[in-house]
Biopython code that builds the backbone (N, CA, C, O; Angstrom):
import numpy as np
from Bio.PDB.StructureBuilder import StructureBuilder

atoms = [
    (1, "GLN", "N", (0.839, -1.182, 0.000)),
    (1, "GLN", "CA", (0.000, 0.000, 0.000)),
    (1, "GLN", "C", (0.878, 1.236, 0.000)),
    (1, "GLN", "O", (1.861, 1.326, 0.735)),
    (2, "THR", "N", (0.506, 2.172, -0.829)),
    (2, "THR", "CA", (1.276, 3.406, -0.914)),
    (2, "THR", "C", (0.335, 4.590, -0.995)),
    (2, "THR", "O", (-0.883, 4.432, -1.077)),
    (3, "GLY", "N", (0.903, 5.751, -0.973)),
    (3, "GLY", "CA", (0.132, 6.965, -1.180)),
    (3, "GLY", "C", (-0.076, 7.757, 0.090)),
    (3, "GLY", "O", (0.057, 7.253, 1.205)),
    (4, "LEU", "N", (-0.405, 9.008, -0.121)),
    (4, "LEU", "CA", (-0.600, 9.937, 0.987)),
    (4, "LEU", "C", (-1.798, 9.551, 1.847)),
    (4, "LEU", "O", (-1.727, 9.628, 3.074)),
    (5, "LEU", "N", (-2.890, 9.139, 1.222)),
    (5, "LEU", "CA", (-4.090, 8.769, 1.973)),
    (5, "LEU", "C", (-3.821, 7.595, 2.904)),
    (5, "LEU", "O", (-4.272, 7.591, 4.050)),
    (6, "CYS", "N", (-3.091, 6.605, 2.417)),
    (6, "CYS", "CA", (-2.732, 5.455, 3.252)),
    (6, "CYS", "C", (-1.891, 5.898, 4.448)),
    (6, "CYS", "O", (-2.132, 5.471, 5.577)),
    (7, "THR", "N", (-0.901, 6.758, 4.192)),
    (7, "THR", "CA", (-0.013, 7.230, 5.260)),
    (7, "THR", "C", (-0.784, 8.030, 6.307)),
    (7, "THR", "O", (-0.572, 7.847, 7.506)),
    (8, "VAL", "N", (-1.681, 8.920, 5.859)),
    (8, "VAL", "CA", (-2.454, 9.731, 6.804)),
    (8, "VAL", "C", (-3.372, 8.854, 7.647)),
    (8, "VAL", "O", (-3.471, 9.049, 8.859)),
    (9, "LYS", "N", (-4.044, 7.892, 7.020)),
    (9, "LYS", "CA", (-4.914, 6.971, 7.773)),
    (9, "LYS", "C", (-4.120, 6.207, 8.836)),
    (9, "LYS", "O", (-4.569, 6.043, 9.970)),
    (10, "GLU", "N", (-2.941, 5.749, 8.443)),
    (10, "GLU", "CA", (-2.112, 4.983, 9.365)),
    (10, "GLU", "C", (-1.629, 5.854, 10.527)),
    (10, "GLU", "O", (-1.648, 5.413, 11.676)),
    (11, "LEU", "N", (-1.200, 7.077, 10.241)),
    (11, "LEU", "CA", (-0.731, 7.976, 11.299)),
    (11, "LEU", "C", (-1.845, 8.318, 12.280)),
    (11, "LEU", "O", (-1.625, 8.323, 13.491)),
    (12, "VAL", "N", (-3.042, 8.605, 11.768)),
    (12, "VAL", "CA", (-4.175, 8.925, 12.644)),
    (12, "VAL", "C", (-4.544, 7.717, 13.496)),
    (12, "VAL", "O", (-4.810, 7.849, 14.690)),
    (13, "LYS", "N", (-4.558, 6.543, 12.877)),
    (13, "LYS", "CA", (-4.882, 5.315, 13.613)),
    (13, "LYS", "C", (-3.883, 5.066, 14.740)),
    (13, "LYS", "O", (-4.279, 4.778, 15.869)),
    (14, "PHE", "N", (-2.591, 5.175, 14.437)),
    (14, "PHE", "CA", (-1.573, 4.914, 15.451)),
    (14, "PHE", "C", (-1.528, 5.996, 16.515)),
    (14, "PHE", "O", (-1.196, 5.716, 17.667)),
    (15, "MET", "N", (-1.862, 7.246, 16.142)),
    (15, "MET", "CA", (-1.921, 8.311, 17.141)),
    (15, "MET", "C", (-3.073, 8.039, 18.117)),
    (15, "MET", "O", (-2.920, 8.215, 19.325)),
    (16, "ALA", "N", (-4.224, 7.611, 17.587)),
    (16, "ALA", "CA", (-5.359, 7.286, 18.461)),
    (16, "ALA", "C", (-5.022, 6.130, 19.396)),
    (16, "ALA", "O", (-5.363, 6.163, 20.579)),
    (17, "ILE", "N", (-4.355, 5.113, 18.867)),
    (17, "ILE", "CA", (-3.951, 3.982, 19.716)),
    (17, "ILE", "C", (-2.951, 4.443, 20.774)),
    (17, "ILE", "O", (-3.022, 4.010, 21.924)),
    (18, "GLY", "N", (-2.017, 5.321, 20.388)),
    (18, "GLY", "CA", (-1.043, 5.850, 21.347)),
    (18, "GLY", "C", (-1.708, 6.620, 22.473)),
    (18, "GLY", "O", (-1.350, 6.454, 23.639)),
    (19, "PHE", "N", (-2.693, 7.479, 22.125)),
    (19, "PHE", "CA", (-3.433, 8.214, 23.155)),
    (19, "PHE", "C", (-4.213, 7.267, 24.054)),
    (19, "PHE", "O", (-4.206, 7.405, 25.277)),
    (20, "GLN", "N", (-4.881, 6.312, 23.439)),
    (20, "GLN", "CA", (-5.685, 5.359, 24.205)),
    (20, "GLN", "C", (-4.816, 4.570, 25.183)),
    (20, "GLN", "O", (-5.165, 4.433, 26.355)),
    (21, "ASP", "N", (-3.695, 4.055, 24.706)),
    (21, "ASP", "CA", (-2.810, 3.278, 25.572)),
    (21, "ASP", "C", (-2.219, 4.134, 26.688)),
    (21, "ASP", "O", (-2.099, 3.679, 27.826)),
    (22, "THR", "N", (-1.852, 5.369, 26.367)),
    (22, "THR", "CA", (-1.282, 6.265, 27.370)),
    (22, "THR", "C", (-2.301, 6.580, 28.457)),
    (22, "THR", "O", (-1.980, 6.540, 29.645)),
    (23, "MET", "N", (-3.518, 6.891, 28.053)),
    (23, "MET", "CA", (-4.552, 7.203, 29.041)),
    (23, "MET", "C", (-4.906, 5.977, 29.881)),
    (23, "MET", "O", (-5.129, 6.094, 31.086)),
    (24, "ALA", "N", (-4.957, 4.816, 29.257)),
    (24, "ALA", "CA", (-5.263, 3.592, 30.015)),
    (24, "ALA", "C", (-4.153, 3.289, 31.010)),
    (24, "ALA", "O", (-4.414, 2.852, 32.131)),
    (25, "GLU", "N", (-2.922, 3.522, 30.597)),
    (25, "GLU", "CA", (-1.782, 3.272, 31.484)),
    (25, "GLU", "C", (-1.806, 4.204, 32.686)),
    (25, "GLU", "O", (-1.468, 3.794, 33.796)),
    (26, "GLU", "N", (-2.203, 5.451, 32.476)),
    (26, "GLU", "CA", (-2.232, 6.416, 33.576)),
    (26, "GLU", "C", (-3.419, 6.204, 34.497)),
    (26, "GLU", "O", (-3.272, 6.317, 35.714)),
    (27, "ASN", "N", (-4.578, 5.904, 33.961)),
    (27, "ASN", "CA", (-5.800, 5.881, 34.761)),
    (27, "ASN", "C", (-5.946, 4.671, 35.648)),
    (27, "ASN", "O", (-6.394, 4.807, 36.786)),
    (28, "VAL", "N", (-5.592, 3.504, 35.181)),
    (28, "VAL", "CA", (-5.885, 2.293, 35.944)),
    (28, "VAL", "C", (-5.090, 2.209, 37.245)),
    (28, "VAL", "O", (-5.700, 2.190, 38.314)),
    (29, "PRO", "N", (-3.755, 2.157, 37.204)),
    (29, "PRO", "CA", (-3.064, 1.947, 38.479)),
    (29, "PRO", "C", (-3.034, 3.181, 39.374)),
    (29, "PRO", "O", (-3.102, 3.064, 40.597)),
    (30, "PHE", "N", (-2.933, 4.345, 38.779)),
    (30, "PHE", "CA", (-2.746, 5.541, 39.590)),
    (30, "PHE", "C", (-4.030, 6.014, 40.248)),
    (30, "PHE", "O", (-3.990, 6.576, 41.343)),
    (31, "SER", "N", (-5.168, 5.797, 39.600)),
    (31, "SER", "CA", (-6.415, 6.248, 40.199)),
    (31, "SER", "C", (-6.742, 5.458, 41.458)),
    (31, "SER", "O", (-7.449, 5.949, 42.338)),
    (32, "LEU", "N", (-6.231, 4.245, 41.545)),
    (32, "LEU", "CA", (-6.467, 3.451, 42.743)),
    (32, "LEU", "C", (-5.482, 3.775, 43.862)),
    (32, "LEU", "O", (-5.790, 3.583, 45.038)),
    (33, "ALA", "N", (-4.304, 4.263, 43.501)),
    (33, "ALA", "CA", (-3.247, 4.459, 44.488)),
    (33, "ALA", "C", (-3.218, 5.865, 45.078)),
    (33, "ALA", "O", (-2.684, 6.054, 46.171)),
    (34, "PHE", "N", (-3.781, 6.859, 44.383)),
    (34, "PHE", "CA", (-3.665, 8.251, 44.821)),
    (34, "PHE", "C", (-5.028, 8.895, 44.947)),
    (34, "PHE", "O", (-5.985, 8.513, 44.272)),
    (35, "SER", "N", (-5.096, 9.869, 45.814)),
    (35, "SER", "CA", (-6.284, 10.723, 45.840)),
    (35, "SER", "C", (-6.147, 11.740, 44.709)),
    (35, "SER", "O", (-5.091, 11.832, 44.082)),
    (36, "VAL", "N", (-7.197, 12.498, 44.446)),
    (36, "VAL", "CA", (-7.177, 13.479, 43.357)),
    (36, "VAL", "C", (-6.094, 14.529, 43.592)),
    (36, "VAL", "O", (-5.392, 14.915, 42.657)),
    (37, "GLU", "N", (-5.956, 14.984, 44.807)),
    (37, "GLU", "CA", (-4.957, 15.998, 45.118)),
    (37, "GLU", "C", (-3.535, 15.466, 44.928)),
    (37, "GLU", "O", (-2.667, 16.158, 44.396)),
    (38, "GLU", "N", (-3.311, 14.224, 45.372)),
    (38, "GLU", "CA", (-1.991, 13.617, 45.187)),
    (38, "GLU", "C", (-1.696, 13.390, 43.714)),
    (38, "GLU", "O", (-0.568, 13.592, 43.264)),
    (39, "TRP", "N", (-2.716, 12.968, 42.956)),
    (39, "TRP", "CA", (-2.518, 12.721, 41.533)),
    (39, "TRP", "C", (-2.126, 13.999, 40.790)),
    (39, "TRP", "O", (-1.295, 13.960, 39.883)),
    (40, "LEU", "N", (-2.718, 15.119, 41.168)),
    (40, "LEU", "CA", (-2.386, 16.391, 40.524)),
    (40, "LEU", "C", (-0.926, 16.764, 40.742)),
    (40, "LEU", "O", (-0.343, 17.493, 39.940)),
    (41, "ILE", "N", (-0.339, 16.269, 41.815)),
    (41, "ILE", "CA", (1.073, 16.561, 42.104)),
    (41, "ILE", "C", (1.998, 15.608, 41.349)),
    (41, "ILE", "O", (3.012, 16.043, 40.804)),
    (42, "VAL", "N", (1.671, 14.330, 41.309)),
    (42, "VAL", "CA", (2.590, 13.322, 40.755)),
    (42, "VAL", "C", (2.289, 12.915, 39.314)),
    (42, "VAL", "O", (3.022, 12.107, 38.744)),
    (43, "LYS", "N", (1.242, 13.447, 38.719)),
    (43, "LYS", "CA", (0.875, 13.030, 37.363)),
    (43, "LYS", "C", (1.968, 13.397, 36.364)),
    (43, "LYS", "O", (2.749, 14.318, 36.608)),
    (44, "PRO", "N", (2.028, 12.683, 35.240)),
    (44, "PRO", "CA", (3.027, 13.006, 34.219)),
    (44, "PRO", "C", (2.780, 14.394, 33.633)),
    (44, "PRO", "O", (1.637, 14.839, 33.525)),
    (45, "SER", "N", (3.845, 15.060, 33.264)),
    (45, "SER", "CA", (3.711, 16.377, 32.648)),
    (45, "SER", "C", (3.185, 16.225, 31.226)),
    (45, "SER", "O", (3.160, 15.122, 30.679)),
    (46, "ASP", "N", (2.768, 17.335, 30.635)),
    (46, "ASP", "CA", (2.291, 17.303, 29.255)),
    (46, "ASP", "C", (3.392, 16.818, 28.318)),
    (46, "ASP", "O", (3.126, 16.069, 27.378)),
    (47, "ARG", "N", (4.620, 17.242, 28.572)),
    (47, "ARG", "CA", (5.760, 16.825, 27.736)),
    (47, "ARG", "C", (5.960, 15.320, 27.816)),
    (47, "ARG", "O", (6.214, 14.670, 26.802)),
    (48, "GLU", "N", (5.844, 14.756, 29.030)),
    (48, "GLU", "CA", (6.000, 13.304, 29.194)),
    (48, "GLU", "C", (4.893, 12.546, 28.464)),
    (48, "GLU", "O", (5.141, 11.500, 27.864)),
    (49, "ARG", "N", (3.677, 13.077, 28.517)),
    (49, "ARG", "CA", (2.571, 12.434, 27.795)),
    (49, "ARG", "C", (2.793, 12.474, 26.288)),
    (49, "ARG", "O", (2.596, 11.472, 25.601)),
    (50, "VAL", "N", (3.203, 13.627, 25.778)),
    (50, "VAL", "CA", (3.462, 13.754, 24.341)),
    (50, "VAL", "C", (4.565, 12.786, 23.924)),
    (50, "VAL", "O", (4.434, 12.103, 22.908)),
    (51, "ASN", "N", (5.643, 12.721, 24.690)),
    (51, "ASN", "CA", (6.736, 11.795, 24.361)),
    (51, "ASN", "C", (6.276, 10.343, 24.406)),
    (51, "ASN", "O", (6.698, 9.530, 23.583)),
    (52, "ASN", "N", (5.421, 10.017, 25.355)),
    (52, "ASN", "CA", (4.902, 8.656, 25.470)),
    (52, "ASN", "C", (4.068, 8.290, 24.238)),
    (52, "ASN", "O", (4.230, 7.208, 23.674)),
    (53, "VAL", "N", (3.171, 9.203, 23.821)),
    (53, "VAL", "CA", (2.348, 8.955, 22.639)),
    (53, "VAL", "C", (3.225, 8.851, 21.394)),
    (53, "VAL", "O", (3.016, 7.974, 20.556)),
    (54, "LYS", "N", (4.215, 9.752, 21.273)),
    (54, "LYS", "CA", (5.113, 9.744, 20.110)),
    (54, "LYS", "C", (5.904, 8.439, 20.045)),
    (54, "LYS", "O", (6.045, 7.851, 18.973)),
    (55, "ASP", "N", (6.416, 7.988, 21.179)),
    (55, "ASP", "CA", (7.166, 6.727, 21.208)),
    (55, "ASP", "C", (6.291, 5.544, 20.820)),
    (55, "ASP", "O", (6.729, 4.655, 20.091)),
    (56, "ARG", "N", (5.052, 5.531, 21.309)),
    (56, "ARG", "CA", (4.132, 4.454, 20.947)),
    (56, "ARG", "C", (3.826, 4.486, 19.444)),
    (56, "ARG", "O", (3.768, 3.440, 18.798)),
    (57, "MET", "N", (3.630, 5.686, 18.895)),
    (57, "MET", "CA", (3.372, 5.808, 17.456)),
    (57, "MET", "C", (4.557, 5.285, 16.645)),
    (57, "MET", "O", (4.373, 4.540, 15.682)),
    (58, "ASN", "N", (5.769, 5.672, 17.032)),
    (58, "ASN", "CA", (6.957, 5.208, 16.319)),
    (58, "ASN", "C", (7.100, 3.697, 16.392)),
    (58, "ASN", "O", (7.446, 3.058, 15.399)),
    (59, "ASN", "N", (6.837, 3.119, 17.560)),
    (59, "ASN", "CA", (6.917, 1.664, 17.695)),
    (59, "ASN", "C", (5.882, 0.968, 16.813)),
    (59, "ASN", "O", (6.181, -0.040, 16.172)),
    (60, "LEU", "N", (4.662, 1.513, 16.784)),
    (60, "LEU", "CA", (3.627, 0.919, 15.938)),
    (60, "LEU", "C", (3.962, 1.068, 14.460)),
    (60, "LEU", "O", (3.738, 0.141, 13.682)),
    (61, "LEU", "N", (4.495, 2.224, 14.060)),
    (61, "LEU", "CA", (4.888, 2.417, 12.668)),
    (61, "LEU", "C", (5.981, 1.434, 12.269)),
    (61, "LEU", "O", (5.974, 0.907, 11.157)),
    (62, "SER", "N", (6.911, 1.190, 13.171)),
    (62, "SER", "CA", (8.004, 0.254, 12.872)),
    (62, "SER", "C", (7.528, -1.183, 12.818)),
    (62, "SER", "O", (7.949, -1.945, 11.948)),
    (63, "SER", "N", (6.649, -1.564, 13.746)),
    (63, "SER", "CA", (6.267, -2.970, 13.851)),
    (63, "SER", "C", (5.078, -3.344, 12.982)),
    (63, "SER", "O", (5.065, -4.434, 12.409)),
    (64, "SER", "N", (4.071, -2.470, 12.865)),
    (64, "SER", "CA", (2.868, -2.860, 12.136)),
    (64, "SER", "C", (2.488, -1.920, 11.004)),
    (64, "SER", "O", (1.427, -2.096, 10.404)),
    (65, "GLY", "N", (3.298, -0.946, 10.696)),
    (65, "GLY", "CA", (2.983, -0.045, 9.592)),
    (65, "GLY", "C", (3.040, -0.753, 8.257)),
    (65, "GLY", "O", (3.967, -1.519, 7.994)),
    (66, "GLU", "N", (2.049, -0.500, 7.409)),
    (66, "GLU", "CA", (1.964, -1.166, 6.112)),
    (66, "GLU", "C", (2.174, -0.216, 4.934)),
    (66, "GLU", "O", (2.403, -0.674, 3.815)),
    (67, "CYS", "N", (2.102, 1.075, 5.160)),
    (67, "CYS", "CA", (2.180, 2.038, 4.056)),
    (67, "CYS", "C", (3.634, 2.378, 3.726)),
    (67, "CYS", "O", (4.467, 2.561, 4.614)),
    (68, "ASN", "N", (3.910, 2.458, 2.426)),
    (68, "ASN", "CA", (5.190, 2.945, 1.907)),
    (68, "ASN", "C", (6.399, 2.218, 2.476)),
    (68, "ASN", "O", (7.420, 2.841, 2.770)),
    (69, "LYS", "N", (6.292, 0.924, 2.632)),
    (69, "LYS", "CA", (7.426, 0.160, 3.152)),
    (69, "LYS", "C", (8.444, -0.168, 2.065)),
    (69, "LYS", "O", (9.520, -0.691, 2.357)),
    (70, "CYS", "N", (8.108, 0.138, 0.807)),
    (70, "CYS", "CA", (9.013, -0.254, -0.279)),
    (70, "CYS", "C", (10.207, 0.695, -0.403)),
    (70, "CYS", "O", (11.241, 0.305, -0.946)),
    (71, "THR", "N", (10.087, 1.914, 0.083)),
    (71, "THR", "CA", (11.180, 2.873, -0.046)),
    (71, "THR", "C", (11.876, 3.027, 1.304)),
    (71, "THR", "O", (11.288, 3.520, 2.267)),
    (72, "ARG", "N", (13.123, 2.602, 1.359)),
    (72, "ARG", "CA", (13.909, 2.720, 2.584)),
    (72, "ARG", "C", (15.354, 2.986, 2.196)),
    (72, "ARG", "O", (15.950, 2.243, 1.416)),
    (73, "TRP", "N", (15.896, 4.040, 2.742)),
    (73, "TRP", "CA", (17.289, 4.402, 2.484)),
    (73, "TRP", "C", (18.094, 4.131, 3.738)),
    (73, "TRP", "O", (17.714, 4.545, 4.834)),
    (74, "ARG", "N", (19.210, 3.433, 3.574)),
    (74, "ARG", "CA", (20.111, 3.177, 4.699)),
    (74, "ARG", "C", (21.305, 4.100, 4.596)),
    (74, "ARG", "O", (21.764, 4.417, 3.499)),
    (75, "MET", "N", (21.808, 4.531, 5.742)),
    (75, "MET", "CA", (23.006, 5.362, 5.783)),
    (75, "MET", "C", (24.086, 4.610, 6.542)),
    (75, "MET", "O", (23.864, 4.083, 7.632)),
    (76, "GLU", "N", (25.246, 4.577, 5.939)),
    (76, "GLU", "CA", (26.372, 3.892, 6.563)),
    (76, "GLU", "C", (27.576, 4.812, 6.578)),
    (76, "GLU", "O", (27.708, 5.700, 5.735)),
    (77, "ALA", "N", (28.438, 4.593, 7.530)),
    (77, "ALA", "CA", (29.690, 5.339, 7.634)),
    (77, "ALA", "C", (30.815, 4.337, 7.836)),
    (77, "ALA", "O", (30.597, 3.218, 8.301)),
    (78, "VAL", "N", (31.994, 4.749, 7.487)),
    (78, "VAL", "CA", (33.159, 3.896, 7.673)),
    (78, "VAL", "C", (34.117, 4.613, 8.613)),
    (78, "VAL", "O", (34.450, 5.781, 8.410)),
    (79, "GLU", "N", (34.544, 3.913, 9.621)),
    (79, "GLU", "CA", (35.488, 4.442, 10.589)),
    (79, "GLU", "C", (36.835, 3.757, 10.340)),
    (79, "GLU", "O", (36.939, 2.532, 10.388)),
    (80, "VAL", "N", (37.848, 4.559, 10.077)),
    (80, "VAL", "CA", (39.181, 4.015, 9.813)),
    (80, "VAL", "C", (39.927, 3.932, 11.137)),
    (80, "VAL", "O", (40.073, 4.922, 11.854)),
    (81, "MET", "N", (40.387, 2.741, 11.437)),
    (81, "MET", "CA", (41.080, 2.494, 12.693)),
    (81, "MET", "C", (42.590, 2.460, 12.444)),
    (81, "MET", "O", (43.052, 2.844, 11.369)),
    (82, "GLU", "N", (43.345, 2.007, 13.422)),
    (82, "GLU", "CA", (44.792, 1.870, 13.280)),
    (82, "GLU", "C", (45.118, 0.845, 12.201)),
    (82, "GLU", "O", (44.331, -0.066, 11.946)),
    (83, "ASN", "N", (46.265, 0.992, 11.577)),
    (83, "ASN", "CA", (46.740, 0.083, 10.525)),
    (83, "ASN", "C", (45.756, -0.028, 9.361)),
    (83, "ASN", "O", (45.639, -1.080, 8.732)),
    (84, "ASN", "N", (45.056, 1.063, 9.085)),
    (84, "ASN", "CA", (44.085, 1.142, 7.988)),
    (84, "ASN", "C", (42.970, 0.107, 8.076)),
    (84, "ASN", "O", (42.365, -0.227, 7.057)),
    (85, "ALA", "N", (42.690, -0.398, 9.243)),
    (85, "ALA", "CA", (41.548, -1.294, 9.434)),
    (85, "ALA", "C", (40.275, -0.455, 9.421)),
    (85, "ALA", "O", (40.229, 0.624, 10.013)),
    (86, "MET", "N", (39.248, -0.951, 8.748)),
    (86, "MET", "CA", (37.997, -0.205, 8.621)),
    (86, "MET", "C", (36.876, -0.900, 9.365)),
    (86, "MET", "O", (36.795, -2.127, 9.416)),
    (87, "ASN", "N", (36.020, -0.083, 9.934)),
    (87, "ASN", "CA", (34.854, -0.571, 10.657)),
    (87, "ASN", "C", (33.626, 0.071, 10.018)),
    (87, "ASN", "O", (33.437, 1.284, 10.114)),
    (88, "GLN", "N", (32.794, -0.738, 9.368)),
    (88, "GLN", "CA", (31.600, -0.218, 8.708)),
    (88, "GLN", "C", (30.465, -0.137, 9.714)),
    (88, "GLN", "O", (30.166, -1.116, 10.397)),
    (89, "LEU", "N", (29.827, 1.036, 9.808)),
    (89, "LEU", "CA", (28.775, 1.284, 10.788)),
    (89, "LEU", "C", (27.462, 1.620, 10.086)),
    (89, "LEU", "O", (27.444, 2.423, 9.153)),
    (90, "GLU", "N", (26.376, 1.017, 10.527)),
    (90, "GLU", "CA", (25.062, 1.446, 10.057)),
    (90, "GLU", "C", (24.623, 2.587, 10.970)),
    (90, "GLU", "O", (24.377, 2.377, 12.158)),
    (91, "VAL", "N", (24.526, 3.785, 10.417)),
    (91, "VAL", "CA", (24.270, 4.950, 11.260)),
    (91, "VAL", "C", (22.822, 5.419, 11.236)),
    (91, "VAL", "O", (22.421, 6.213, 12.086)),
    (92, "GLY", "N", (22.035, 4.946, 10.286)),
    (92, "GLY", "CA", (20.649, 5.379, 10.277)),
    (92, "GLY", "C", (19.900, 4.916, 9.052)),
    (92, "GLY", "O", (20.430, 4.199, 8.203)),
    (93, "SER", "N", (18.643, 5.348, 8.979)),
    (93, "SER", "CA", (17.802, 5.011, 7.847)),
    (93, "SER", "C", (16.769, 6.111, 7.655)),
    (93, "SER", "O", (16.576, 6.962, 8.523)),
    (94, "TRP", "N", (16.112, 6.078, 6.507)),
    (94, "TRP", "CA", (15.039, 7.010, 6.206)),
    (94, "TRP", "C", (13.938, 6.262, 5.479)),
    (94, "TRP", "O", (14.183, 5.593, 4.475)),
    (95, "ILE", "N", (12.714, 6.382, 5.999)),
    (95, "ILE", "CA", (11.542, 5.861, 5.304)),
    (95, "ILE", "C", (10.488, 6.957, 5.285)),
    (95, "ILE", "O", (10.525, 7.882, 6.096)),
    (96, "ILE", "N", (9.562, 6.846, 4.367)),
    (96, "ILE", "CA", (8.589, 7.918, 4.152)),
    (96, "ILE", "C", (7.757, 8.187, 5.402)),
    (96, "ILE", "O", (7.580, 9.347, 5.776)),
    (97, "SER", "N", (7.251, 7.160, 6.048)),
    (97, "SER", "CA", (6.316, 7.362, 7.158)),
    (97, "SER", "C", (6.974, 7.872, 8.431)),
    (97, "SER", "O", (6.327, 8.568, 9.214)),
    (98, "ARG", "N", (8.244, 7.544, 8.660)),
    (98, "ARG", "CA", (8.896, 7.947, 9.916)),
    (98, "ARG", "C", (9.944, 9.015, 9.727)),
    (98, "ARG", "O", (10.320, 9.681, 10.692)),
    (99, "GLY", "N", (10.425, 9.199, 8.525)),
    (99, "GLY", "CA", (11.467, 10.184, 8.293)),
    (99, "GLY", "C", (12.829, 9.635, 8.695)),
    (99, "GLY", "O", (13.076, 8.432, 8.621)),
    (100, "LEU", "N", (13.698, 10.529, 9.116)),
    (100, "LEU", "CA", (15.075, 10.188, 9.455)),
    (100, "LEU", "C", (15.165, 9.535, 10.831)),
    (100, "LEU", "O", (14.563, 10.009, 11.794)),
    (101, "ASP", "N", (15.915, 8.456, 10.912)),
    (101, "ASP", "CA", (16.132, 7.740, 12.172)),
    (101, "ASP", "C", (17.623, 7.469, 12.302)),
    (101, "ASP", "O", (18.142, 6.521, 11.711)),
    (102, "LEU", "N", (18.315, 8.310, 13.084)),
    (102, "LEU", "CA", (19.758, 8.148, 13.278)),
    (102, "LEU", "C", (20.022, 7.275, 14.488)),
    (102, "LEU", "O", (19.435, 7.477, 15.551)),
    (103, "LYS", "N", (20.915, 6.295, 14.320)),
    (103, "LYS", "CA", (21.275, 5.393, 15.408)),
    (103, "LYS", "C", (22.674, 5.668, 15.940)),
    (103, "LYS", "O", (23.012, 5.261, 17.052)),
    (104, "ASP", "N", (23.484, 6.356, 15.149)),
    (104, "ASP", "CA", (24.871, 6.608, 15.518)),
    (104, "ASP", "C", (25.301, 7.908, 14.842)),
    (104, "ASP", "O", (24.512, 8.530, 14.131)),
    (105, "ASP", "N", (26.533, 8.311, 15.060)),
    (105, "ASP", "CA", (27.055, 9.530, 14.453)),
    (105, "ASP", "C", (27.255, 9.325, 12.959)),
    (105, "ASP", "O", (27.815, 8.316, 12.530)),
    (106, "LEU", "N", (26.790, 10.294, 12.170)),
    (106, "LEU", "CA", (26.940, 10.201, 10.723)),
    (106, "LEU", "C", (28.404, 10.363, 10.313)),
    (106, "LEU", "O", (28.842, 9.761, 9.332)),
    (107, "PHE", "N", (29.155, 11.164, 11.049)),
    (107, "PHE", "CA", (30.575, 11.367, 10.790)),
    (107, "PHE", "C", (31.368, 11.005, 12.051)),
    (107, "PHE", "O", (31.740, 11.900, 12.810)),
    (108, "PRO", "N", (31.635, 9.721, 12.292)),
    (108, "PRO", "CA", (32.284, 9.315, 13.543)),
    (108, "PRO", "C", (33.700, 9.861, 13.687)),
    (108, "PRO", "O", (34.170, 10.054, 14.808)),
    (109, "HIS", "N", (34.386, 10.112, 12.580)),
    (109, "HIS", "CA", (35.743, 10.641, 12.677)),
    (109, "HIS", "C", (35.730, 12.075, 13.194)),
    (109, "HIS", "O", (36.685, 12.497, 13.846)),
    (110, "VAL", "N", (34.675, 12.830, 12.920)),
    (110, "VAL", "CA", (34.585, 14.212, 13.401)),
    (110, "VAL", "C", (34.189, 14.237, 14.873)),
    (110, "VAL", "O", (34.810, 14.940, 15.670)),
    (111, "THR", "N", (33.168, 13.482, 15.235)),
    (111, "THR", "CA", (32.726, 13.477, 16.631)),
    (111, "THR", "C", (33.722, 12.779, 17.539)),
    (111, "THR", "O", (33.728, 13.014, 18.747)),
    (112, "GLY", "N", (34.569, 11.920, 16.970)),
    (112, "GLY", "CA", (35.594, 11.243, 17.754)),
    (112, "GLY", "C", (36.828, 12.079, 17.996)),
    (112, "GLY", "O", (37.718, 11.665, 18.739)),
    (113, "GLY", "N", (36.901, 13.235, 17.392)),
    (113, "GLY", "CA", (38.018, 14.126, 17.632)),
    (113, "GLY", "C", (39.238, 13.858, 16.755)),
    (113, "GLY", "O", (40.349, 14.247, 17.117)),
    (114, "PHE", "N", (39.053, 13.202, 15.612)),
    (114, "PHE", "CA", (40.180, 12.892, 14.743)),
    (114, "PHE", "C", (40.391, 13.920, 13.645)),
    (114, "PHE", "O", (41.196, 13.694, 12.741)),
    (115, "ARG", "N", (39.697, 15.024, 13.700)),
    (115, "ARG", "CA", (39.766, 16.019, 12.642)),
    (115, "ARG", "C", (41.180, 16.593, 12.498)),
    (115, "ARG", "O", (41.624, 16.867, 11.383)),
    (116, "ALA", "N", (41.873, 16.771, 13.594)),
    (116, "ALA", "CA", (43.203, 17.402, 13.552)),
    (116, "ALA", "C", (44.298, 16.428, 13.136)),
    (116, "ALA", "O", (45.403, 16.863, 12.812)),
    (117, "GLU", "N", (44.033, 15.150, 13.134)),
    (117, "GLU", "CA", (45.074, 14.166, 12.807)),
    (117, "GLU", "C", (45.143, 13.859, 11.348)),
    (117, "GLU", "O", (45.970, 13.050, 10.926)),
]
sb = StructureBuilder()
sb.init_structure("model")
sb.init_model(0)
sb.init_chain("A")
sb.init_seg("    ")
for serial, (resi, resn, name, xyz) in enumerate(atoms, 1):
    if name == "N":
        sb.init_residue(resn, " ", resi, " ")
    sb.init_atom(name, np.array(xyz, "f"), 0.0, 1.0, " ", f" {name:<3s}", serial, name[0])
structure = sb.get_structure()
């Protein structure tokens, strides 16, 4: 399945599931353990809720997303070690539904401090 309509339907569906799961996670155990006043003090912040929903959406897109799975770009870097030994690193990927996903430094020689050598 491809196309903008498929992607939008999938994003809305996963966002709704993320909200539902987040609210269910907060309401069940905490409503039994705290009074209303205590809950207002210890409840997750808006930022924590947004991050929780976003993480759930990303996990669902990775595990069960069906739209635009045919286009995926991988990014790799090569790190040159002593004696010209090379270490190939997978540093990230890009897909239409999730965008850029970096797992490591794109330029390990720069972040490692080897620029002056």
